LUMLOFI-362522 format. One record per atom (N, C-alpha, C): z, x, y; residue in three letters. Coordinates in steps of 0.1 Angstrom, whole numbers, plus 2048, in hexadecimal, padded with zeros to 3 digits. Atoms other than C-alpha are relative to their C-alpha. Layout:
<pts>
ZXYALA
...
</pts>
This chain:
<pts>
8067FB7F2MET
54FD828A7MET
7F87FD809MET
8088087FALYS
53CD788C2LYS
7F2811806LYS
80F7EF7FATHR
514D8E8CFTHR
7FD7F580BTHR
8078037F2THR
506D8B8F0THR
7F17F97FETHR
80B8057FDPRO
4E4D798F8PRO
7F38087FDPRO
80D7F1802LEU
4D4DA18F5LEU
8028037F0LEU
7FD7FF80ETYR
4DFDA28CFTYR
7F38067FDTYR
80D80680ASER
4BFD978C0SER
7F680D807SER
8097F67FFALA
4AEDB38D5ALA
80080F7FAALA
7FB7F6805TYR
4BFDCB8C8TYR
8038047F6TYR
7F780180ALYS
4CDDC38A9LYS
7FB8087F6LYS
8057F980FSER
4B2DD2891SER
7FE815806SER
7FF7F57FBMET
4B0DF48A6MET
80680B7FAMET
7F87F680DPRO
4AEE1088CPRO
81280B805PRO
7F27FE7FCGLY
4D4E1F88CGLY
80E802806GLY
7F780A7FBILE
4E2E0A8A0ILE
8117FC7F7ILE
7F6805803ARG
509E05897ARG
8057FB809ARG
7F880C7F7CYS
51DDE68A4CYS
80E8067FDCYS
7F3806809THR
545DE28A5THR
8087F9809THR
7F880D7FFGLU
55EDC88AFGLU
803804812GLU
7FD7F97F2PHE
567DD08D9PHE
8037ED805PHE
8028097F4GLY
57ADAF8E9GLY
8007F07F4GLY
80780D808GLY
570D998CBGLY
7EC7FC807GLY
80D7FE7FATRP
54EDA38D2TRP
7F680A7F5TRP
80B7F980DLYS
532DB28B5LYS
7F980980ELYS
8037FA7F5MET
528DCC8D1MET
7F98117FBMET
8047F680CPRO
513DED8C6PRO
80780B80BPRO
7F87F67FDLEU
527E0C8C8LEU
7F780A801LEU
8077F97FAGLU
50BE1F8C7GLU
7EF7FD7FDGLU
813807807PHE
4DEE1D8C4PHE
7FD8097F7PHE
8087F6807GLY
4DAE388AEGLY
7FD80E800GLY
7F87F17FFGLY
4DDE548C1GLY
80780A7FFGLY
7F47F87FEGLY
4F8E5C8C3GLY
80A7FE80AGLY
7F68037F6ILE
518E568DAILE
7FC80B80EILE
8007F57FBARG
514E7C8E5ARG
7EE7FF80DARG
8117FF7FCALA
4E9E7B8EBALA
8007F180EALA
80080C7FCGLU
4F2E568FCGLU
80B80480CGLU
7F97FA7F5HIS
50AE67912HIS
7F6806809HIS
8087F77FALEU
4F6E8191FLEU
7F27F980ALEU
80C8057FAALA
4D8E6E924ALA
8037F680DALA
8008077F4VAL
4EAE5893DVAL
80380B80EVAL
7FF7F77F5ARG
4F6E7694DARG
7F280E806ARG
80F7F97FDGLU
4D3E87950GLU
7F67F5801GLU
80B8097F9LYS
4BCE6B952LYS
8027EF801LYS
7FD80E7FAALA
4C4E4594BALA
8097FC7EFALA
7FC80680EGLY
4D7E2F92FGLY
7FE7EF804GLY
7FF80D800LEU
4D6E0892CLEU
80B7FB7F4LEU
7F9807803PHE
4EDDF6922PHE
8027EF7FEPHE
7FE810802ASP
4F8DCF916ASP
80B803804ASP
7F68027FCVAL
516DC8927VAL
8087F1806VAL
7FF813802SER
515DA091FSER
80A7F97FDSER
7EF803802HIS
537D9E914HIS
80680180BHIS
7FB8027F6MET
541DA4937MET
8027F27FFMET
7FF80D7FCGLY
552D82947GLY
7FD7FE810GLY
7FF8077ECGLU
549D6E96BGLU
8037FA7FDGLU
7FC8097F8ILE
559D5A97DILE
7FF7FD80EILE
8068047F9ARG
54ED44995ARG
80D7FB809ARG
7F88067F4VAL
568D3F9B5VAL
7F97F8809VAL
8078027F1ALA
55BD269CFALA
8097F3807ALA
7FB8047F4GLY
55FD159EAGLY
80880680EGLY
7FE7F87F5SER
56FD13A0ESER
80D8037FCSER
7ED7F8805ASP
595D1D9FDASP
7FB80C7FCASP
8037F5809ALA
581D379EAALA
80580D809ALA
7F97EF7FDPHE
584D569FFPHE
816802804PHE
7F78047FESER
5A5D4BA0CSER
80B8047F4SER
7FE80380APHE
5B2D489E9PHE
7FF8107F9PHE
8007F5800LEU
5A6D699DCLEU
80780B804LEU
7FE7F87FAASP
5AFD7A9F8ASP
80B8037FAASP
7F67FF7FFGLN
5D4D739ECGLN
8028037F4GLN
7FE7FF811LEU
5CED779C6LEU
7FF80C802LEU
8027F2804LEU
5C1D9B9C7LEU
80380A80BLEU
7F37FE7F7PRO
5D6DB59D6PRO
7EF80A809PRO
8067F57F7ALA
5B2DC89E5ALA
8007FA80BALA
8088087F1LYS
5A2DC5A08LYS
7F67F97FELYS
809808800LEU
58ADA7A0BLEU
7FD7FC80ELEU
7FA7FE7EEGLU
591DA5A34GLU
7F0808802GLU
80B7FA7F4GLY
570DAAA46GLY
7F38097F2GLY
80C7FB80FLYS
558DB3A21LYS
7F67F9800LYS
80E8077FDGLU
535DA5A28GLU
7FB7FB7F1GLU
80880680DPRO
523D8FA0BPRO
7F28107FBPRO
80A7F1805GLY
50FDA99FAGLY
80C80A7FCGLY
7F87F7802THR
52EDBD9F4THR
8058047F3THR
7F57FD810CYS
541DC49D2CYS
8098057FFCYS
7F37FC7F9VAL
563DCC9D4VAL
8088027F1VAL
7F97F680CTYR
576DDC9B4TYR
810802806TYR
7F4805801THR
598DCF9ADTHR
80F7FC7F7THR
7FC80580BPRO
5B8DCD998PRO
8077EF807PRO
7F980B7F9MET
5C6DA9998MET
80E7FF7F5MET
7F07FF806CYS
5ECDA698FCYS
8087F27F8CYS
7F3807806ASP
60AD94983ASP
8077FE80BASP
7F47FF7F2THR
626D88999THR
80A80C7FETHR
7F07FA7FEASP
63CDA498DASP
7F880E7FFASP
8057F17F9GLY
61BDC2997GLY
7F78027F3GLY
80C7F780DGLY
60ADC4973GLY
7F37F9804GLY
80F800800ILE
5E6DC6970ILE
7FD7F67F2ILE
80A80B80DILE
5DADA695FILE
7ED8037FCILE
80E801805ASP
5B5DB7960ASP
7FC80780CASP
8047F67ECASP
5A3DCD97BASP
7EE7F67FEASP
80C80A801LEU
580DBB984LEU
7F8801810LEU
8078037F4LEU
561DBA99DLEU
7FD7F4806LEU
80980A7F9LEU
55BDA29B6LEU
7F780080BLEU
80A7FE7F6TYR
53ED9C9C3TYR
7FC7F680DTYR
7FD8057F4ILE
53FD899E5ILE
7F17F6802ILE
80F8067F8GLN
51FD749EBGLN
7FD7F7806GLN
7F48057F5SER
52FD64A05SER
80A7F9805SER
7F48097FESER
549D50A19SER
8047FA7F5SER
7F780C809GLU
54ED389FEGLU
7F78007F2GLU
8067FC810GLU
53CD459DCGLU
80680D7FDGLU
7FD7F3809PHE
549D5F9C8PHE
8018037F5PHE
8057FE810LEU
542D719A7LEU
80B80C7F8LEU
7FA7F4806LEU
55DD84997LEU
7FD8047F2LEU
8037F680FVAL
555D9B978VAL
8108057FAVAL
7F77FF808VAL
571D9D95AVAL
7FF8097F7VAL
8077F1813ASN
575DB793FASN
8027EE7F4ASN
7FF80B809ALA
56DD9E91FALA
80C7FA7FBALA
7F280A809GLY
58FD9D90CGLY
8047FE808GLY
7F78027FDASN
59DD95927ASN
7F87F080CASN
80280C7FEILE
586D74933ILE
80B7F3802ILE
7F580E802ASP
5A1D58924ASP
8097FE808ASP
7F27FD7F7THR
5BBD67935THR
803800812THR
8017FF7F2ASP
5AED6D955ASP
7FC7F5805ASP
80980B800PHE
597D4A957PHE
8117F9804PHE
7F480A7FDGLY
5BED37953GLY
80780B806GLY
7F87FF7F5TRP
5CCD5196CTRP
8037FC807TRP
8048067F6ILE
5B6D48986ILE
7FD7F5804ILE
80480C7FDSER
5B0D27982SER
80E7F67FDSER
7F380F7FFLYS
5D6D11975LYS
80B80A7FCLYS
7F37FC803ASP
5EED2D970ASP
80580D808ASP
7FA7F67F7ASN
5F1D4598FASN
8087F780DASN
7F68027F7PRO
60CD3E9A9PRO
7FA7F380CPRO
8088077F5LEU
5F5D389C7LEU
7F67F0800LEU
80480F803LEU
5E4D169B7LEU
80C7F8802LEU
7FA8067F9LYS
605D079C5LYS
8027F980ALYS
8037FD7F0LYS
5FCD089E5LYS
7F87F8801LYS
80C80B7FFHIS
5DFCEC9DDHIS
7F680780CHIS
8137FE7FFPHE
5BECFE9E3PHE
7FD7F2800PHE
80780F7FEARG
5ADCDA9EBARG
7F08097FDARG
8087FE7FEHIS
590CEE9F1HIS
7F180A7F6HIS
8087F3804LEU
584D059D0LEU
7FC7FA7F3LEU
80B802811VAL
56ED029AFVAL
80480E7FCVAL
7FD7F5805ILE
578D1C998ILE
7FC7FF7EDILE
80480480AGLU
560D1D979GLU
7FC8107F6GLU
8047F2804ASN
55AD3595AASN
7F38067F9ASN
8128017FDLEU
539D4295ALEU
7FA80A7F1LEU
8037F2809SER
53CD5A93FSER
7F37FF7F3SER
80B803807ASP
522D4E925ASP
7F57FF807ASP
80B8007F6ALA
50BD49942ALA
7F480E804ALA
8017F47FAPHE
504D6E94BPHE
7FB8047F1PHE
8037F5805VAL
4F2D8893AVAL
7FC808805VAL
8047F97F9GLN
4F8DA3947GLN
802812801GLN
8067F5808ILE
4E6DC9945ILE
80280C80BILE
7F87F07FAALA
4F6DEE952ALA
7F580B7FFALA
8067F5805LEU
4D9E05959LEU
80480C80ALEU
7F77F47F8GLN
4EAE26961GLN
7FC8127FBGLN
8037F7808GLY
4E1E48965GLY
7F9801812GLY
80A7F87F1PRO
4CBE61983PRO
7F37F7802PRO
80D802802LEU
4ACE53978LEU
8037EF802LEU
801810800ALA
4B9E2C97AALA
7FB7FB811ALA
8098077F1MET
4ACE249A2MET
7EF8077F7MET
80A7FE803ASP
48AE32990ASP
7FA7F47F7ASP
80180C80AILE
48DE19974ILE
8007F4803ILE
8008087FCLEU
498DFF985LEU
7EF7FB80ALEU
8078047F3THR
47BDFD9A3THR
7F27FD7F8THR
80D801806THR
45FE05986THR
8007F07FFTHR
7FD80A80ATHR
46DDE8971THR
7FC7F380DTHR
80180C7F8MET
46EDCE98EMET
7F3803804MET
80F8027FDGLU
44BDD699BGLU
7F87FC7F5GLU
80B80780FGLN
43EDCF976GLN
8017F0801GLN
7F88097FFLEU
453DB097DLEU
7F67F8812LEU
80280B7EFTYR
441DAA9A5TYR
7FB7F57FCTYR
80380E802GLY
43CD859A7GLY
8067F87F6GLY
7F980B80AASN
454D7B991ASN
811801803ASN
7F68037FDHIS
472D819A5HIS
80480480BHIS
7FD8097F1SER
480D7D9C8SER
80A80A808SER
7F67F07F9PHE
48FDA29CBPHE
7F980580CPHE
80B7F47FCASP
480DBA9E8ASP
80380C7FFASP
7FC7F2808LEU
47EDD99D8LEU
80580B80DLEU
7FB7F57FBSER
484DEF9F7SER
80F801802SER
7F4805800ASP
4A6DD79FDASP
8088087F8ASP
7F77F680CLEU
4B0DE89DBLEU
7FC80E7FELEU
8037F07FFGLU
4A3E099DEGLU
80C80980CGLU
7FC7FC7F6ASP
4B5E0C9FDASP
8167F57FEASP
7F78047FELEU
4D8DFD9F1LEU
8088047FCLEU
7F47F8803PRO
4FBE0B9F5PRO
8078007F0PRO
7F7803807TYR
514E0F9DDTYR
80A7F87FFTYR
7FB8097FFTYR
527DF49D2TYR
7FA7EF80ATYR
80B80C7F8ARG
50BDDA9E4ARG
7FE7FD7F6ARG
80680680FPHE
4FBDC29CEPHE
7F17F380EPHE
8098077F8GLU
4DCDAC9DAGLU
7FC7F17F2GLU
806808808GLU
4CFD8D9C8GLU
7EE7F5803GLU
80C802800GLY
4B2D799C3GLY
7FD7F77F3GLY
803808811THR
49DD6E99DTHR
7FC8077FBTHR
8037F2808LEU
497D85986LEU
7EF7F87F0LEU
80B80F80BLEU
478D71969LEU
8047F6807LEU
7F88087F8ASP
488D50970ASP
80A7FC7FFASP
7F57FF7FBALA
4AAD58974ALA
80780280CALA
7FC7FC7F5GLN
4C3D59990GLN
80380A7FCGLN
7FB7F4804ALA
4CCD82990ALA
80880480BALA
7F17FA7FAVAL
4E9D949A2VAL
7F68127F7VAL
7FF7EE803ILE
4DBDBF9A5ILE
80B807804ILE
7F07FC7F5SER
4FDDCF9AFSER
7FD8117FASER
7FF7F5802ARG
4FADF89B0ARG
8108037FEARG
7F17FC809THR
51CDFE99BTHR
7FB8017F0THR
7FA7F780AGLY
526E0E97DGLY
80D7FF7F9GLY
7F27FB803TYR
53FE18967TYR
7FD8107F5TYR
8027F6801THR
532E3795ETHR
7FC80F808THR
8017F57F8GLY
533E5397BGLY
7F2801805GLY
80B7F9803GLU
511E5197DGLU
7F67F280EGLU
80A80A7FAASP
4F6E3E998ASP
7FD7F57F3ASP
80680B808GLY
4EAE1F98AGLY
8007F2806GLY
8018107FCPHE
4E8DF998BPHE
8037F87F7PHE
7FA80D80FGLU
4F9DD997AGLU
7F97F3801GLU
80D80E800ILE
4DEDBA975ILE
80B7F57F6ILE
7F8811809TYR
4ECD9696DTYR
7F67F9803TYR
80D808800LEU
4D6D82967LEU
8067E97FDLEU
7FB811802ASN
4E3D55965ASN
7F97FD7F7ASN
808805809THR
4D0D4E947THR
8007EF7FDTHR
7FA811809ALA
4E3D2D93CALA
7F57F480EALA
80B8067F6ALA
4CDD2195DALA
7F3801800ALA
8117FA7FFALA
4ABD2E955ALA
7FD7FA7F6ALA
80980880EPRO
494D19946PRO
7FF8057F3PRO
8037F6810SER
48AD35929SER
8108047FDSER
7EF7FB807GLY
4B6D3B925GLY
7FD80B800GLY
7FC7F5801PRO
4BED58915PRO
7F780C7FEPRO
80A7F6804VAL
49BD6490FVAL
7F9806810VAL
7FF7FB7F5ALA
499D6D934ALA
80880E800ALA
7F77F7805GLY
4B5D8592CGLY
7FA80A7F9GLY
8087F9808ILE
4A3D9590EILE
7F980A804ILE
8087FD7F6GLN
481D97923GLN
80881180BGLN
7F87F47F3LEU
497DAF93FLEU
8018057F4LEU
7F97F3804TRP
4A6DC3928TRP
7F48087F6TRP
8137F9804ASP
47EDCB915ASP
7FD80880CASP
8057F87F2LEU
474DD7935LEU
80C80B802LEU
7F47F87F9PHE
495DEA93FPHE
80080D7F6PHE
7FB7FA80ALEU
499DF891CLEU
7ED80F7FDLEU
80E7FC7FFSER
473E0591ASER
7FF80780FSER
7FB7F77F6GLN
475E1893FGLN
80D8097FCGLN
7F97F4808VAL
492E2A931VAL
7FC8097F8VAL
80A7FD807THR
481E31916THR
7F680D801THR
80C7FE7FDALA
466E3C926ALA
80380D808ALA
7FB7F67F9ALA
47AE5593AALA
8088077F9ALA
7F87F9807GLY
48CE64921GLY
80D7F97FCGLY
7ED809801GLY
4AEE50921GLY
7FF7F47F0GLY
7FA802812LEU
4BFE3B907LEU
8037F3800LEU
7FA80A804ALA
4CBE1B8FDALA
80E8027FCALA
7F5800803CYS
4EFE1F8FFCYS
80B7EF7F7CYS
7F6807804GLY
50FE108EEGLY
80D802803GLY
7F08037F6LEU
536E0A8F3LEU
805812800LEU
7FF7F87FDGLY
53AE2C8EAGLY
7FD80D80CGLY
8057FB7F5ALA
527E40902ALA
8057F780AALA
7F58047F0ARG
537E2991BARG
80E802801ARG
7F37FC7FDASP
559E33915ASP
80580C802ASP
7FF7EC7FBTHR
552E5B91ATHR
7FB80080DTHR
8067FB7FALEU
53EE56933LEU
8117F980FLEU
7F58047F5ARG
55AE3F946ARG
80C80B804ARG
7F57F6804LEU
574E58937LEU
80080B80CLEU
8047ED7F5GLU
562E7694BGLU
8017FD80CGLU
8038057F0ALA
561E6396BALA
80F7FF7FFALA
7F38047F9ALA
586E56968ALA
8047EF7FBALA
7FA80B7FALEU
583E3496DLEU
80A7FA7EFLEU
7FA809808PRO
59AE1F95APRO
7FD7F17F7PRO
80580E805LEU
598E09940LEU
80A7F67FELEU
7F5809800TYR
5ABDED936TYR
8077F77F1TYR
7FB7FE80FGLY
5C1DE8917GLY
808810802GLY
7FD7F2801HIS
5C4E1191DHIS
80880680EHIS
7FC7FD7F6GLU
5CAE1B942GLU
8067F2807GLU
7FB80A7F8LEU
5D0DF9951LEU
8067EB7F4LEU
7FF807809THR
5E7DE093ETHR
80B7F5806THR
7F98077FAPRO
600DC4945PRO
812804805PRO
7F07F8800SER
61DDDB944SER
7FF81080ESER
8047F67F5THR
60BDF5960THR
8007FA80DTHR
8038077EETHR
607DF1985THR
7FA807803THR
80C7F77F7PRO
5ECDF899BPRO
803813807PRO
7FE7F27F9LEU
601E189A8LEU
8068047F4LEU
8007FA80BGLU
607E21987GLU
7F38087FEGLU
80C80380BSER
5E6E24979SER
7F680280CSER
80C7FD7F6GLY
5CEE3599DGLY
7FF7F9806GLY
80580D7F8LEU
5CBE149A8LEU
8017FE811LEU
7F58057F7THR
5E1E189C7THR
7FA7FE810THR
80C8047F6ARG
5BEE179DDARG
7F77F4803ARG
80680C802PHE
5B6DF79D4PHE
8097F5806PHE
7EF807800VAL
5DBDE79DCVAL
7FC7FC814VAL
7FF8067F2ASP
5D7DD7A03ASP
811802804ASP
7F580A7FFPHE
5FBDD2A06PHE
8037FA811PHE
80080B7EBSER
5F6DC5A31SER
7FF7F57F8SER
80580B801LYS
5EADA7A22LYS
8097FB7F5LYS
7F980A811PRO
602D8CA06PRO
7F48027F5PRO
80A80480CPHE
5F5D8E9E8PHE
80A8007F1PHE
7FA7FF806VAL
601D879C5VAL
80980E7F9VAL
7FA7EC806GLY
618DA69B4GLY
80380880CGLY
7FF7FA7F3ARG
61ADB09DBARG
812805801ARG
7ED7FE804GLY
644DAD9D5GLY
80580E7F7GLY
7FE7F980EALA
642DBE9B6ALA
7FC812804ALA
8047F27FFLEU
62FDDC9C4LEU
80480380DLEU
7FC7F67F3LEU
63BDE19E6LEU
80F8047F8LEU
7F37FA804ALA
65DDE69D0ALA
7FD80C7FFALA
8047F780CGLN
64DDF99BBGLN
7FA81480BGLN
8027F47F8ARG
63EE109D6ARG
80B80980AARG
7F27FF7FAGLU
660E119E9GLU
8048077FAGLU
7F07F8809GLN
678E209CAGLN
7EE80A7FDGLN
80B7F3807GLY
653E359BEGLY
8007FF7F7GLY
8047FD80EALA
63DE3499EALA
8068057F4ALA
7F47F180ASER
655E4097FSER
7ED8077F9SER
8037FC804ARG
631E46973ARG
7F07FF807ARG
80C8047FCVAL
60FE4F978VAL
7F48047FAVAL
80B7FE80DLEU
5EDE56969LEU
7F7809808LEU
80A7F4802LYS
5DDE76968LYS
7F88067F3LYS
8087FB804GLY
5C5E8D95CGLY
8038087F5GLY
8007F380AILE
5C6EA793DILE
7F18007F9ILE
80D7F7805VAL
5ACEC1933VAL
80B80A7F2VAL
7F87FA80EMET
5B6ED190DMET
80080D803MET
8057F5803GLU
5B9EF490CGLU
8028047F0GLU
7FD7FB812GLU
5C0EF68E6GLU
7F67EF7F7GLU
80E80A80ALYS
5A1EE18CDLYS
80C7F4801LYS
7FE80D805GLY
5ADEB98CAGLY
8007F380CGLY
80180D7F4ILE
5A4E998D8ILE
8107F8805ILE
7EF8047FDPRO
5C6E888ECPRO
7FB7F4801PRO
806806805ARG
5BFE6A8DDARG
8107F0805ARG
7F9808802THR
5D0E4A8EATHR
80F7FF7F5THR
7F1806808GLY
5F8E418E4GLY
80880F7FCGLY
7F67EC803TYR
5FCE6F8DFTYR
80B7FF809TYR
7F77FD7F8ALA
619E788EFALA
7FE80A803ALA
8027ED7F4VAL
61AE9690DVAL
80A7FF7FEVAL
7F37FF7FETYR
632EA790FTYR
80180E808TYR
7FF7ED7FDLYS
63EECB926LYS
80E802802LYS
7F67F67FDASP
654EE4926ASP
80B7F47F6ASP
7FB80180CGLY
65FECF901GLY
8037F5801GLY
7F88117FDTHR
666EAB914THR
7F47F8804THR
809808805LEU
652E9190CLEU
7FA7F6810LEU
8067FE7F2ILE
643E8B931ILE
7F87ED800ILE
80980F7FFGLY
62DE66923GLY
7F28027F8GLY
807804810GLU
60EE6190BGLU
7F47FE808GLU
8117FF7F9ILE
5E8E60912ILE
7FB7EF7FDILE
80780F7FCTHR
5D4E3E91ATHR
7F78017FETHR
80E806807SER
5B4E4890FSER
7FD80F803SER
8007F4804GLY
5A2E6D901GLY
7F27FE7F9GLY
80F7FA806THR
582E7C8F6THR
7FC80A804THR
8077F87FCALA
56BE958F0ALA
7F97FC80BALA
80C8027F3SER
559E9B915SER
7F18067FCSER
8117FB803PRO
52EEA190BPRO
80080980CPRO
8037F97F8SER
52DEAB92CSER
80980E808SER
7F77F47FFLEU
547EC492FLEU
8078057F9LEU
7FF7F980DLYS
54DECD90DLYS
810803804LYS
7F47F5803ALA
570ECD90DALA
80A7EE7FDALA
7EF80E802PHE
58EEAF904PHE
8057FB80APHE
7F98067F1ILE
59BE9B91EILE
8087F6801ILE
7FB80E7FCGLY
5AFE80924GLY
80A7FD80CGLY
7F98007F4LEU
5C1E6B93BLEU
8157F67F9LEU
7F48037FDALA
5E7E6493DALA
80C7FD804ALA
7F18027F0HIS
608E5494EHIS
80A80A7F3HIS
7F87F4802LEU
620E6F952LEU
8057FB808LEU
7F38027F4GLU
643E68962GLU
7F680880CGLU
8047F87EETHR
63DE73986THR
806809805THR
7FD7F67FCGLY
644E93991GLY
8008067F5GLY
7FB7F280EARG
646EA496CARG
7F5807801ARG
80A7F5803ALA
623EB096FALA
7F580380FALA
8087FB7F4ARG
609EBD98AARG
7F48097F7ARG
80C7FB805ALA
5E7EC998DALA
7FF80F7FAALA
7FF7F0805GLY
5E2EED974GLY
80D8017F5GLY
7F57FF807ASP
604EE5965ASP
7FB7F77F0ASP
7FF80080CTHR
606EE993FTHR
8057F97F5THR
7FE809807VAL
60BED0926VAL
8008027F2VAL
7FF80280AGLU
60DEC7904GLU
8017F47FAGLU
80480C804VAL
5FFEAC8EFVAL
8037FF7F4VAL
800801808ASP
609E9E8CFASP
7F77FC7F5ASP
80D800808ILE
5E9EA08BAILE
8067FF7EFILE
8017FE815ARG
5EEE94892ARG
8108087FCARG
7F47FB805GLY
614EA4892GLY
80081080CGLY
7FA7F67FFTHR
60EEC48A4THR
7FA7FF812THR
8007FC7F2ARG
612ECE8CCARG
7F4808806ARG
8077F67FALYS
5F1ED88DALYS
7FF802810LYS
7FB7FA7F3LYS
5F1EEA8FELYS
7F17F5805LYS
80C8007F5GLY
5DAEDB91CGLY
80380180DGLY
7F98017EFARG
5DDED7941ARG
7FD7F3806ARG
80580A7F7ILE
5E0EC095EILE
7F2802807ILE
80A8007F8ALA
5BEEB996FALA
7FC7F6805ALA
80680B7F7PRO
5ACEA898APRO
7FA7FB7F9PRO
80980D803THR
59EE89985THR
7F27FD809THR
8097FF812PRO
57DE83982PRO
80380C7F6PRO
8027F680BPHE
579E97965PHE
7F1806805PHE
8167FD7FCTYR
54FE97971TYR
8047FE80DTYR
8068037F7LYS
543E9098FLYS
7F6804804LYS
80B7FF7F9LYS
522E889A0LYS
7FB7F6807LYS
8018087F5PRO
518E7E9BFPRO
7F27F57FFPRO
80C811801VAL
505E5B9BEVAL
7FB7FD810VAL
8058037F4VAL
4FAE479DAVAL
80D80180BVAL
7F67FB7EFSER
512E47A01SER
8047EB7FBSER
7F580E80ATHR
52DE299F7THR
8017FA813THR
8018067F8THR
531E11A13THR
8167FC7FCTHR
7F47FC801ASP
559E0CA1BASP
8057F1800ASP
</pts>
């Protein structure tokens, strides 16, 4: 298993427990326990090593046209400094991955992709997709995944911690603190942290306010040391504020409370954006890969939809568990957990369209016993954050 450049900074922390994730050895929890780490993010702050995520650079005078036709999301009119969430589909409309697109300029873009899909995504983007038959001549596509350290700082105290840490680094960075304090949701700033080129975005995967910080340590004179120094600085401020370092366990419970999809669960090559709650991220007014298949599905109506379930009887609705209504099988659970914030058992499920509405009673087969739940609106947990941009 691979380890991130930050692994050496925390591998000896008391109580840390690691797991395999997408080919990486990653912290599942840091000793405080998943519940404590989860609540730290909801109430104060949490710090995550997410350096396993992939980064793909697409640049050149043809880059915008290429990406606009590759990705379903609306890109036209988006300014530099904007992050765009989007699925990426194959020609049949199946989801290859979901990703964040960072628009750095009209000719410079950074795609942040899921760790387990880096090779697949890079292959699709750089050689396998049908657009390349159009012979885009001014296009550079690079897999920079090994170059970046990525740290996520999440929680209601994230802004205070970010500005305090940046003040400690004053004179050794090129970010304007006032710009960061006024940074809208899904926007980013670029500059230098320590001796590394950096991006700071107001994004995250927890349902809380927060930031994701990218350091290109491969191009930094000090290399990965810059990332370790930044992790240590953030961690000291997070713990001083009563927060915790957090692992994948809390990351998963947090994202599920916020009903954020996870690739391999809600999103797969055999599901489409229309089946997985991502229709709003598809711009049918433009051509893109998979558009024909998705238009046909929209006209016919998707056969299944993604719904939230809150259990009324004790039991975690785990991935793959069957869901019934009035004794008839109507779908299966894609993700489930015990929610620390809501003190309830919750899950997301792909269900047959029109078979279950909010408030309806369903049954989940949990190890051979059908237990009652109800269809619930999503997100299960929603906390006001900063204002969004369109």
